[in-house]
C-alpha positions as CSV (number, residue, x, y, z in Angstrom):
1,X,41.8,0.2,18.3
2,X,39.8,-1.5,15.6
3,X,36.7,0.0,14.2
4,X,33.7,-2.2,13.5
5,X,32.4,-2.1,10.0
6,X,28.8,-1.1,9.3
7,X,26.6,-4.0,8.2
8,X,26.3,-4.5,4.4
9,X,22.8,-4.3,3.1
10,X,21.5,-5.8,-0.2
11,X,20.0,-3.6,-2.8
12,X,16.5,-5.0,-1.9
13,X,16.9,-4.0,1.7
14,X,18.0,-0.5,0.8
15,X,14.9,-0.2,-1.5
16,X,12.6,-1.4,1.3
17,X,14.2,1.1,3.7
18,X,13.9,4.0,1.2
19,X,10.3,3.1,0.5
20,X,9.6,3.0,4.2
21,X,11.4,6.3,4.9
22,X,9.6,7.9,2.0
23,X,6.3,7.3,3.9
24,X,7.4,9.0,7.1
25,X,5.2,12.0,7.8
26,X,7.4,15.1,8.6
27,X,5.4,15.9,11.8
28,X,7.0,13.0,13.6
29,X,10.2,15.0,13.7
30,X,8.6,18.0,15.5
31,X,9.1,18.3,19.2
32,X,6.7,16.6,21.5
33,X,5.0,14.7,18.7
34,X,4.6,11.0,19.2
35,X,4.9,9.1,15.9
36,X,1.8,7.3,14.8
37,X,3.6,4.9,12.4
38,X,6.8,3.4,13.8
39,X,7.2,0.6,11.1
40,X,10.0,2.4,9.2
41,X,12.0,2.9,12.4
42,X,11.3,-0.7,13.4
43,X,12.6,-1.9,10.1
44,X,15.8,0.1,10.5
45,X,16.3,-1.3,14.0
46,X,15.7,-4.8,12.7
47,X,18.3,-4.4,10.0
48,X,20.9,-3.3,12.4
49,X,20.2,-6.1,14.9
50,X,19.7,-8.9,12.4
51,X,22.4,-11.2,11.2
52,X,23.0,-13.5,8.3
53,X,24.4,-17.0,8.2
54,X,27.8,-15.7,9.4
55,X,26.4,-14.6,12.8
56,X,24.6,-17.9,13.4
57,X,26.3,-20.6,15.7
58,X,23.6,-23.3,15.3
59,X,24.4,-25.9,12.6
60,X,20.7,-26.5,12.1
61,X,19.9,-22.8,11.4
62,X,23.1,-22.3,9.5
63,X,22.2,-25.1,7.1
64,X,18.6,-23.7,6.8
65,X,19.9,-20.3,5.8
66,X,22.6,-21.5,3.4
67,X,20.7,-24.3,1.7
68,X,17.2,-22.8,2.0
69,X,16.6,-19.2,2.7
70,X,19.7,-17.7,1.0
71,X,20.0,-20.3,-1.8
72,X,20.3,-18.7,-5.2
73,X,17.9,-21.1,-6.8
74,X,14.3,-20.9,-8.1
75,X,12.0,-23.2,-6.2
76,X,8.7,-24.4,-7.6
77,X,5.8,-23.2,-5.5
78,X,5.3,-25.5,-2.6
79,X,1.8,-27.0,-2.2
80,X,1.5,-25.7,1.4
81,X,2.2,-22.2,0.3
82,X,-0.4,-22.6,-2.5
83,X,-3.0,-23.7,0.0
84,X,-2.2,-20.9,2.4
85,X,-2.4,-18.2,-0.3
86,X,-6.0,-19.0,-0.9
87,X,-6.9,-17.6,2.5
88,X,-4.1,-15.1,3.1
89,X,-2.7,-12.1,1.2
90,X,1.0,-12.6,1.5
91,X,3.5,-10.0,0.1
92,X,6.0,-11.3,-2.5
93,X,8.7,-11.1,0.2
94,X,6.7,-13.4,2.6
95,X,5.9,-15.8,-0.3
96,X,9.6,-16.1,-1.1
97,X,10.5,-16.7,2.5
98,X,7.7,-19.3,3.0
99,X,8.4,-21.1,-0.3
100,X,12.1,-21.4,0.3
101,X,11.5,-22.6,3.9
102,X,8.9,-25.2,2.9
103,X,11.1,-26.4,0.0
104,X,14.1,-26.8,2.3
105,X,12.3,-28.6,5.2
106,X,10.4,-30.9,2.8
107,X,13.5,-31.9,0.8
108,X,14.1,-35.7,0.8
109,X,17.6,-35.4,2.3
110,X,16.4,-33.2,5.1
111,X,13.4,-35.4,5.9
112,X,15.6,-38.5,6.2
113,X,18.1,-36.7,8.5
114,X,15.4,-35.2,10.7
115,X,12.7,-37.9,11.0
116,X,10.0,-35.9,9.2
117,X,9.8,-33.4,12.0
118,X,8.9,-30.4,9.8
119,X,6.9,-31.9,7.0
120,X,3.8,-30.1,5.8
121,X,1.4,-31.8,8.1
122,X,3.6,-30.7,11.1
123,X,3.5,-27.1,10.0
124,X,0.8,-24.5,10.8
125,X,0.1,-20.9,10.1
126,X,-1.2,-18.3,12.6
127,X,-1.6,-14.5,12.3
128,X,-1.4,-12.4,15.4
129,X,-4.1,-10.2,13.7
130,X,-6.5,-13.1,14.2
131,X,-5.1,-15.3,17.0
132,X,-4.0,-14.4,20.6
133,X,-0.9,-16.1,21.9
134,X,-3.0,-18.2,24.2
135,X,-5.0,-19.5,21.2
136,X,-1.9,-20.2,19.3
137,X,-0.4,-22.2,22.2
138,X,-3.7,-24.2,22.6
139,X,-3.9,-25.1,18.9
140,X,-0.2,-25.8,18.3
141,X,0.6,-28.8,20.4
142,X,0.8,-31.3,17.5
143,X,2.9,-29.1,15.3
144,X,6.7,-28.7,15.1
145,X,7.0,-25.6,13.0
146,X,4.7,-22.6,13.6
147,X,4.6,-19.7,11.2
148,X,3.5,-16.6,13.0
149,X,2.5,-13.6,10.9
150,X,2.1,-9.9,11.8
151,X,4.7,-10.0,14.5
152,X,5.6,-6.3,14.1
153,X,2.2,-4.9,13.3
154,X,1.9,-2.9,16.5
155,X,3.2,-2.8,20.1
156,X,0.6,-5.4,21.3
157,X,1.5,-7.9,18.6
158,X,5.2,-7.4,19.3
159,X,4.5,-8.3,23.0
160,X,2.6,-11.3,21.8
161,X,5.5,-12.5,19.6
162,X,7.9,-11.9,22.5
163,X,5.6,-14.0,24.8
164,X,5.5,-16.9,22.2
165,X,9.2,-17.0,21.5
166,X,10.0,-17.1,25.2
167,X,7.6,-19.9,25.8
168,X,9.2,-23.1,27.1
169,X,7.4,-25.2,24.4
170,X,9.6,-23.8,21.6
171,X,13.4,-24.3,21.3
172,X,14.1,-22.0,18.3
173,X,12.6,-18.7,17.2
174,X,13.4,-16.9,14.0
175,X,12.4,-13.3,13.5
176,X,12.3,-12.3,9.8
177,X,10.9,-8.8,10.6
178,X,7.2,-9.2,9.8
179,X,6.9,-12.9,10.0
180,X,8.4,-15.4,12.5
181,X,9.0,-19.1,12.9
182,X,8.8,-21.1,16.1
183,X,10.4,-24.6,16.1
184,X,10.0,-27.6,18.5
185,X,13.3,-29.4,18.3
186,X,14.1,-31.2,21.5
187,X,17.8,-31.8,20.8
188,X,18.5,-28.1,20.6
189,X,19.0,-25.6,23.4
190,X,16.7,-22.6,23.4
191,X,17.9,-20.0,20.9
192,X,16.4,-16.9,19.3
193,X,17.6,-15.6,15.9
194,X,16.9,-12.4,14.1
195,X,17.7,-13.1,10.5
196,X,18.3,-10.5,7.7
197,X,16.7,-11.2,4.4
């Protein structure tokens, strides 16, 4: 009988985990105590359920991961990210994710192959701290890529994210722990990805 190997984590993921665990109050381990902050546990659960490019069976998402998100290359700051940063306080991790994503989807070769589907004017940002799922659905009809922030903030926002990614208007959802992407791409069957970064 073969034994499955434990997933390999990057040094950065281990640091995030250790930082999160370091902030866990000891009273949550006492009997009959309900934890107030489940974020560290949610991150651990995310790490174990998430995959990288090797667990993805969609050529579209595989290409995005290999040539965008995981590419070992420094990208200049994208103009859309610069504009969004004026109104939002993104962590360095989110800035890196967004910049690599926008750089990939706005690359000349990608635009030619995909009819400008995900260019900057077809991309929009929403935060579940400020917008309800219903508001997001109403305002998102003319966009093909939705960036949804604060998807793990609390149980209510996790339910809102689940509602959005299950909505028939989106073909692809990508969960990157605290930020998510929703795509409209008619030629693809509905798929949900939890990606480790």
